[in-house]
PDB file of N, CA, C and O in Angstrom:
ATOM      1  N   MET A   1       0.738  -1.079   0.134  1.00  0.00           N
ATOM      2  CA  MET A   1       0.103  -0.346   0.275  1.00  0.00           C
ATOM      3  C   MET A   1       0.766   1.209  -0.086  1.00  0.00           C
ATOM      4  O   MET A   1       1.912   1.267   0.359  1.00  0.00           O
ATOM      5  N   SER A   2       0.330   2.525  -0.800  1.00  0.00           N
ATOM      6  CA  SER A   2       1.187   3.104  -0.993  1.00  0.00           C
ATOM      7  C   SER A   2       1.033   4.790   0.149  1.00  0.00           C
ATOM      8  O   SER A   2      -0.013   5.352   0.472  1.00  0.00           O
ATOM      9  N   LEU A   3       2.252   5.131   0.455  1.00  0.00           N
ATOM     10  CA  LEU A   3       2.082   6.259   1.681  1.00  0.00           C
ATOM     11  C   LEU A   3       0.567   6.690   1.261  1.00  0.00           C
ATOM     12  O   LEU A   3      -0.371   6.368   1.990  1.00  0.00           O
ATOM     13  N   GLN A   4       0.360   7.422   0.070  1.00  0.00           N
ATOM     14  CA  GLN A   4      -0.883   7.826   0.019  1.00  0.00           C
ATOM     15  C   GLN A   4      -2.155   7.419   0.230  1.00  0.00           C
ATOM     16  O   GLN A   4      -3.004   8.170   0.712  1.00  0.00           O
ATOM     17  N   GLU A   5      -2.430   5.960  -0.181  1.00  0.00           N
ATOM     18  CA  GLU A   5      -3.388   4.988   0.122  1.00  0.00           C
ATOM     19  C   GLU A   5      -3.432   4.956   1.523  1.00  0.00           C
ATOM     20  O   GLU A   5      -4.502   5.293   2.031  1.00  0.00           O
ATOM     21  N   GLU A   6      -2.542   4.639   2.237  1.00  0.00           N
ATOM     22  CA  GLU A   6      -2.138   4.993   3.846  1.00  0.00           C
ATOM     23  C   GLU A   6      -3.162   6.278   4.673  1.00  0.00           C
ATOM     24  O   GLU A   6      -4.030   6.306   5.545  1.00  0.00           O
ATOM     25  N   VAL A   7      -2.350   7.372   3.675  1.00  0.00           N
ATOM     26  CA  VAL A   7      -3.473   8.515   4.237  1.00  0.00           C
ATOM     27  C   VAL A   7      -4.930   8.782   4.141  1.00  0.00           C
ATOM     28  O   VAL A   7      -5.665   9.466   4.854  1.00  0.00           O
ATOM     29  N   ASP A   8      -5.167   8.065   3.069  1.00  0.00           N
ATOM     30  CA  ASP A   8      -6.751   7.906   2.901  1.00  0.00           C
ATOM     31  C   ASP A   8      -7.421   6.975   3.475  1.00  0.00           C
ATOM     32  O   ASP A   8      -8.585   7.131   3.843  1.00  0.00           O
ATOM     33  N   LEU A   9      -6.758   5.898   3.618  1.00  0.00           N
ATOM     34  CA  LEU A   9      -7.583   5.116   4.697  1.00  0.00           C
ATOM     35  C   LEU A   9      -7.542   5.851   6.497  1.00  0.00           C
ATOM     36  O   LEU A   9      -8.441   5.657   7.315  1.00  0.00           O
ATOM     37  N   LEU A  10      -6.284   6.680   6.760  1.00  0.00           N
ATOM     38  CA  LEU A  10      -6.358   7.133   7.520  1.00  0.00           C
ATOM     39  C   LEU A  10      -7.763   8.164   8.292  1.00  0.00           C
ATOM     40  O   LEU A  10      -8.302   8.342   9.384  1.00  0.00           O
ATOM     41  N   ARG A  11      -7.868   8.747   6.491  1.00  0.00           N
ATOM     42  CA  ARG A  11      -8.723  10.218   6.857  1.00  0.00           C
ATOM     43  C   ARG A  11     -10.390   9.959   6.778  1.00  0.00           C
ATOM     44  O   ARG A  11     -11.293  10.795   6.719  1.00  0.00           O
ATOM     45  N   ARG A  12     -10.470   8.173   6.805  1.00  0.00           N
ATOM     46  CA  ARG A  12     -11.881   7.964   6.296  1.00  0.00           C
ATOM     47  C   ARG A  12     -12.545   7.547   8.160  1.00  0.00           C
ATOM     48  O   ARG A  12     -13.709   7.408   8.534  1.00  0.00           O
ATOM     49  N   VAL A  13     -11.329   7.458   8.909  1.00  0.00           N
ATOM     50  CA  VAL A  13     -11.455   6.821  10.142  1.00  0.00           C
ATOM     51  C   VAL A  13     -12.118   8.316  10.223  1.00  0.00           C
ATOM     52  O   VAL A  13     -11.917   9.252   9.449  1.00  0.00           O
ATOM     53  N   PRO A  14     -12.993   8.279  11.420  1.00  0.00           N
ATOM     54  CA  PRO A  14     -13.327   9.144  12.346  1.00  0.00           C
ATOM     55  C   PRO A  14     -12.852   9.772  13.111  1.00  0.00           C
ATOM     56  O   PRO A  14     -13.301  10.883  13.395  1.00  0.00           O
ATOM     57  N   LEU A  15     -11.308   9.011  13.940  1.00  0.00           N
ATOM     58  CA  LEU A  15     -10.772   9.833  15.032  1.00  0.00           C
ATOM     59  C   LEU A  15      -9.709  10.178  14.164  1.00  0.00           C
ATOM     60  O   LEU A  15      -8.648  10.495  14.702  1.00  0.00           O
ATOM     61  N   PHE A  16      -9.783  10.180  12.868  1.00  0.00           N
ATOM     62  CA  PHE A  16      -8.820  10.872  12.034  1.00  0.00           C
ATOM     63  C   PHE A  16      -8.946  11.535  11.204  1.00  0.00           C
ATOM     64  O   PHE A  16      -8.075  11.702  10.351  1.00  0.00           O
ATOM     65  N   ALA A  17     -10.382  12.272  11.209  1.00  0.00           N
ATOM     66  CA  ALA A  17     -10.786  13.124  10.179  1.00  0.00           C
ATOM     67  C   ALA A  17     -10.524  13.982   9.973  1.00  0.00           C
ATOM     68  O   ALA A  17     -10.013  14.283   8.894  1.00  0.00           O
ATOM     69  N   LYS A  18     -10.772  14.866  11.004  1.00  0.00           N
ATOM     70  CA  LYS A  18     -10.289  16.100  10.615  1.00  0.00           C
ATOM     71  C   LYS A  18      -8.779  16.856  10.839  1.00  0.00           C
ATOM     72  O   LYS A  18      -8.563  18.037  11.113  1.00  0.00           O
ATOM     73  N   ILE A  19      -7.862  15.801  10.632  1.00  0.00           N
ATOM     74  CA  ILE A  19      -6.471  16.208  11.088  1.00  0.00           C
ATOM     75  C   ILE A  19      -6.004  16.476   9.796  1.00  0.00           C
ATOM     76  O   ILE A  19      -6.481  15.822   8.869  1.00  0.00           O
ATOM     77  N   GLU A  20      -4.993  17.485   9.537  1.00  0.00           N
ATOM     78  CA  GLU A  20      -4.346  17.742   8.719  1.00  0.00           C
ATOM     79  C   GLU A  20      -3.544  17.192   8.341  1.00  0.00           C
ATOM     80  O   GLU A  20      -2.802  16.462   8.998  1.00  0.00           O
ATOM     81  N   PRO A  21      -3.477  17.499   6.705  1.00  0.00           N
ATOM     82  CA  PRO A  21      -3.398  15.933   5.990  1.00  0.00           C
ATOM     83  C   PRO A  21      -1.363  16.364   6.068  1.00  0.00           C
ATOM     84  O   PRO A  21      -0.690  15.755   5.236  1.00  0.00           O
ATOM     85  N   ALA A  22      -0.885  16.975   6.666  1.00  0.00           N
ATOM     86  CA  ALA A  22       0.444  16.555   6.624  1.00  0.00           C
ATOM     87  C   ALA A  22       0.553  15.801   7.634  1.00  0.00           C
ATOM     88  O   ALA A  22       0.970  14.649   7.520  1.00  0.00           O
ATOM     89  N   LYS A  23       0.123  16.436   9.025  1.00  0.00           N
ATOM     90  CA  LYS A  23      -0.295  15.510  10.315  1.00  0.00           C
ATOM     91  C   LYS A  23       0.128  14.496   9.865  1.00  0.00           C
ATOM     92  O   LYS A  23       1.304  14.147   9.971  1.00  0.00           O
ATOM     93  N   LEU A  24      -1.378  13.415   8.890  1.00  0.00           N
ATOM     94  CA  LEU A  24      -2.057  12.444   8.599  1.00  0.00           C
ATOM     95  C   LEU A  24      -0.727  12.374   7.391  1.00  0.00           C
ATOM     96  O   LEU A  24      -1.559  12.190   6.502  1.00  0.00           O
ATOM     97  N   LYS A  25       0.033  12.368   6.951  1.00  0.00           N
ATOM     98  CA  LYS A  25       0.810  11.966   5.934  1.00  0.00           C
ATOM     99  C   LYS A  25       2.131  11.469   6.696  1.00  0.00           C
ATOM    100  O   LYS A  25       2.647  10.364   6.527  1.00  0.00           O
ATOM    101  N   LEU A  26       2.571  12.423   7.523  1.00  0.00           N
ATOM    102  CA  LEU A  26       3.315  12.297   9.279  1.00  0.00           C
ATOM    103  C   LEU A  26       2.919  10.930  10.120  1.00  0.00           C
ATOM    104  O   LEU A  26       3.835  10.392  10.741  1.00  0.00           O
ATOM    105  N   LEU A  27       1.841  10.448  10.161  1.00  0.00           N
ATOM    106  CA  LEU A  27       1.739   9.492  10.881  1.00  0.00           C
ATOM    107  C   LEU A  27       1.454   7.922   9.918  1.00  0.00           C
ATOM    108  O   LEU A  27       1.608   6.706  10.035  1.00  0.00           O
ATOM    109  N   ALA A  28       1.139   8.557   9.315  1.00  0.00           N
ATOM    110  CA  ALA A  28       1.170   7.363   8.201  1.00  0.00           C
ATOM    111  C   ALA A  28       2.599   6.755   7.931  1.00  0.00           C
ATOM    112  O   ALA A  28       2.936   5.570   7.926  1.00  0.00           O
ATOM    113  N   PHE A  29       3.263   7.762   7.734  1.00  0.00           N
ATOM    114  CA  PHE A  29       4.465   7.088   7.591  1.00  0.00           C
ATOM    115  C   PHE A  29       5.232   6.361   8.838  1.00  0.00           C
ATOM    116  O   PHE A  29       5.952   5.363   8.815  1.00  0.00           O
ATOM    117  N   THR A  30       4.873   7.118   9.839  1.00  0.00           N
ATOM    118  CA  THR A  30       6.226   6.492  11.455  1.00  0.00           C
ATOM    119  C   THR A  30       5.253   5.582  12.236  1.00  0.00           C
ATOM    120  O   THR A  30       5.422   5.202  13.395  1.00  0.00           O
ATOM    121  N   SER A  31       3.975   5.223  11.252  1.00  0.00           N
ATOM    122  CA  SER A  31       3.147   3.651  11.615  1.00  0.00           C
ATOM    123  C   SER A  31       3.717   2.285  11.150  1.00  0.00           C
ATOM    124  O   SER A  31       4.446   1.856  10.255  1.00  0.00           O
ATOM    125  N   GLU A  32       3.166   1.921  11.986  1.00  0.00           N
ATOM    126  CA  GLU A  32       3.606   0.371  11.499  1.00  0.00           C
ATOM    127  C   GLU A  32       1.881  -0.275  11.437  1.00  0.00           C
ATOM    128  O   GLU A  32       0.886   0.154  12.021  1.00  0.00           O
ATOM    129  N   ARG A  33       1.995  -1.217  10.680  1.00  0.00           N
ATOM    130  CA  ARG A  33       0.534  -1.776   9.879  1.00  0.00           C
ATOM    131  C   ARG A  33       0.215  -3.001  10.656  1.00  0.00           C
ATOM    132  O   ARG A  33       1.213  -3.701  10.822  1.00  0.00           O
ATOM    133  N   LEU A  34      -0.603  -3.354  11.051  1.00  0.00           N
ATOM    134  CA  LEU A  34      -0.889  -4.368  12.134  1.00  0.00           C
ATOM    135  C   LEU A  34      -2.215  -4.850  11.450  1.00  0.00           C
ATOM    136  O   LEU A  34      -3.049  -4.083  10.969  1.00  0.00           O
ATOM    137  N   VAL A  35      -2.331  -6.613  11.471  1.00  0.00           N
ATOM    138  CA  VAL A  35      -3.250  -7.033  10.696  1.00  0.00           C
ATOM    139  C   VAL A  35      -4.153  -7.812  11.260  1.00  0.00           C
ATOM    140  O   VAL A  35      -4.019  -8.807  10.548  1.00  0.00           O
ATOM    141  N   PHE A  36      -5.434  -8.236  12.447  1.00  0.00           N
ATOM    142  CA  PHE A  36      -5.248  -9.257  12.831  1.00  0.00           C
ATOM    143  C   PHE A  36      -7.042  -9.946  12.760  1.00  0.00           C
ATOM    144  O   PHE A  36      -8.120  -9.430  12.467  1.00  0.00           O
ATOM    145  N   ALA A  37      -6.648 -11.257  13.168  1.00  0.00           N
ATOM    146  CA  ALA A  37      -7.913 -11.565  12.603  1.00  0.00           C
ATOM    147  C   ALA A  37      -8.676 -11.629  13.524  1.00  0.00           C
ATOM    148  O   ALA A  37      -8.490 -11.273  14.688  1.00  0.00           O
ATOM    149  N   PRO A  38      -9.842 -12.220  12.916  1.00  0.00           N
ATOM    150  CA  PRO A  38     -11.297 -12.271  13.964  1.00  0.00           C
ATOM    151  C   PRO A  38     -11.050 -12.690  14.662  1.00  0.00           C
ATOM    152  O   PRO A  38     -10.360 -13.701  14.789  1.00  0.00           O
ATOM    153  N   ASN A  39     -11.593 -11.972  15.462  1.00  0.00           N
ATOM    154  CA  ASN A  39     -11.738 -12.675  17.087  1.00  0.00           C
ATOM    155  C   ASN A  39     -10.319 -12.553  17.997  1.00  0.00           C
ATOM    156  O   ASN A  39     -10.407 -12.932  19.165  1.00  0.00           O
ATOM    157  N   ASP A  40      -9.069 -12.064  17.545  1.00  0.00           N
ATOM    158  CA  ASP A  40      -8.069 -11.362  17.983  1.00  0.00           C
ATOM    159  C   ASP A  40      -8.819 -10.577  18.937  1.00  0.00           C
ATOM    160  O   ASP A  40      -9.824  -9.885  18.771  1.00  0.00           O
ATOM    161  N   VAL A  41      -7.904 -10.902  20.315  1.00  0.00           N
ATOM    162  CA  VAL A  41      -8.050  -9.379  21.017  1.00  0.00           C
ATOM    163  C   VAL A  41      -6.796  -8.773  20.942  1.00  0.00           C
ATOM    164  O   VAL A  41      -5.695  -9.280  20.729  1.00  0.00           O
ATOM    165  N   VAL A  42      -7.164  -7.451  21.175  1.00  0.00           N
ATOM    166  CA  VAL A  42      -6.341  -6.781  20.535  1.00  0.00           C
ATOM    167  C   VAL A  42      -6.094  -5.261  21.933  1.00  0.00           C
ATOM    168  O   VAL A  42      -5.152  -4.471  21.873  1.00  0.00           O
ATOM    169  N   PHE A  43      -6.892  -5.234  22.733  1.00  0.00           N
ATOM    170  CA  PHE A  43      -6.880  -4.150  24.321  1.00  0.00           C
ATOM    171  C   PHE A  43      -7.820  -5.488  24.779  1.00  0.00           C
ATOM    172  O   PHE A  43      -8.570  -6.233  24.149  1.00  0.00           O
ATOM    173  N   GLU A  44      -7.248  -5.381  26.690  1.00  0.00           N
ATOM    174  CA  GLU A  44      -8.559  -5.121  27.533  1.00  0.00           C
ATOM    175  C   GLU A  44      -8.110  -4.310  28.437  1.00  0.00           C
ATOM    176  O   GLU A  44      -7.005  -3.788  28.585  1.00  0.00           O
ATOM    177  N   GLN A  45      -9.559  -4.227  29.324  1.00  0.00           N
ATOM    178  CA  GLN A  45      -9.601  -3.701  30.418  1.00  0.00           C
ATOM    179  C   GLN A  45      -9.143  -3.764  31.157  1.00  0.00           C
ATOM    180  O   GLN A  45      -8.639  -4.864  31.386  1.00  0.00           O
ATOM    181  N   GLY A  46      -8.922  -2.607  32.183  1.00  0.00           N
ATOM    182  CA  GLY A  46      -7.761  -3.130  33.501  1.00  0.00           C
ATOM    183  C   GLY A  46      -6.908  -3.848  33.364  1.00  0.00           C
ATOM    184  O   GLY A  46      -6.183  -4.134  34.317  1.00  0.00           O
TER     185      GLY A  46
END
C-alpha cells in the first residue's frame, strides 16, 4: 500500500478525519500496519 493510500485510509476513520493532511502523512509514515484475525483480542480493559 502506498503512503497516499494509507493517508486516504486514515482519513476515512472518524478519529482522524479532521487532522490536517501533513500530520496524517506523518502518522502514516511513522506507523506500523498490523493485521488482526477475526476474534483476536487487541486490548483488554483493566
